[in-house]
C-alpha angles and dihedrals in degrees: 000000000000093000112057118233117228092255139338091251086070089062095042092049094047094052094040089057091047095053096101093048100033102092094052093047102036098069092135092053092048094048092049090046090055090051091050089051089054088058091061087077083087089075114102097205131023110264115244095212125029130184118203101201112203094013097172111182091356093250094133093034089063091047089053090050089052090051093046104028095170095049125102103233126191119196111204130187139166091225112080090198091060093051092048090052092047092053090054093057112105123234134184108284093222092059126078113262122232118236118235125212134178109222145124121266088217092060110029118194095223136105122252117280095009104133135061095197136023116197120187126173126185093339110097093074089068094056121101096215118028092182088058091049093052091046088055091046091053092047093055097040118099117232107287088014115149133230121203122180149155130204135159131264134220096273089065111122091352090153091058093043092050093048092051091048088060089059110031137018093216122093114270101160126049117248120230137204125260118251091243090055091052089050091050090053089054089055092047089055088052094237107161130245098354115198120198131184137161141206133189117229123190121201120190129213132192088228137011090242089064089059092049091049092054093048091051093044091051093050094247097135128156103269103166124133090239094053122123109269115230127005121341110248112253092234091057091050090050091049092049092051089050090051090050089062087080087075096045112130126232090256089059095251124130116230127219116194125213121192104205118200119198124192141169134178138152141224108253117228113256114266111223096196122081135184112233127210091270091060095248118130110223122194121193110248093231090059094057109099113252089359094133094046091047093049092047090053091049092048092048091051091048090053090055092051091049091049092052092050091049092051090057091061094049094067 
């Protein structure tokens, strides 16, 4: 987020309250999540340990478990209410159950190099520091471990943002990072071969109030520091809806645009060789395959030669 919310508890509380209504309202998030899961077909082998960062109600966590039935999957979310809701969802008893954990993506409670895959859908836009999140992702990824994620770009809900700006100078719609900024943060975290792409999705509603209802029911409230405190005056809401009419389509429907950013990268395996200032590449002996076995064989052979030479001097 480019505008900082007052505190993270605002975000956690909003999504916790939305847990019972989230799945019915968050159809865009669920559809994008399914598309992101399809991209996991790029993986050559099933990952043993998977983190679903920002798991929400666990809807996609369960789809991941169905796709990778032998994997140990952890669904993690900042909102305790979401995790409690996810744990109550039933699942086939003969399938492995995901584990759910309430924690912050910016301070993950896992040891270094403990996951083969990190999956995160529609969650990164709620983090304060994306560089810190990517640094944590790299820390817990195993060598050659993969990161797949989606987030939203600055054109998201531009119709709603523009309509509110006609009414009030305060922030009513969250601002989001550009795709190129997200890519730069991946580079800063030294995640390898990042790939970014974007698509625009337009959802239509019979009335602007239906859009506002879905945003509230999915927990995506305005949580910026510069937001209006207290309830929005009814006359301001009416004026905003009137301004939104400028975007009304010929069929009478009201559009809401979502700029979807996709990204994936991986943690490169550690290179043991290094080029010193003199230009010479030096490799530690214990990192050379079969080095110890080879040296042991050579030393053993040398001992035999020494023994034979010694025997010549004894007679």
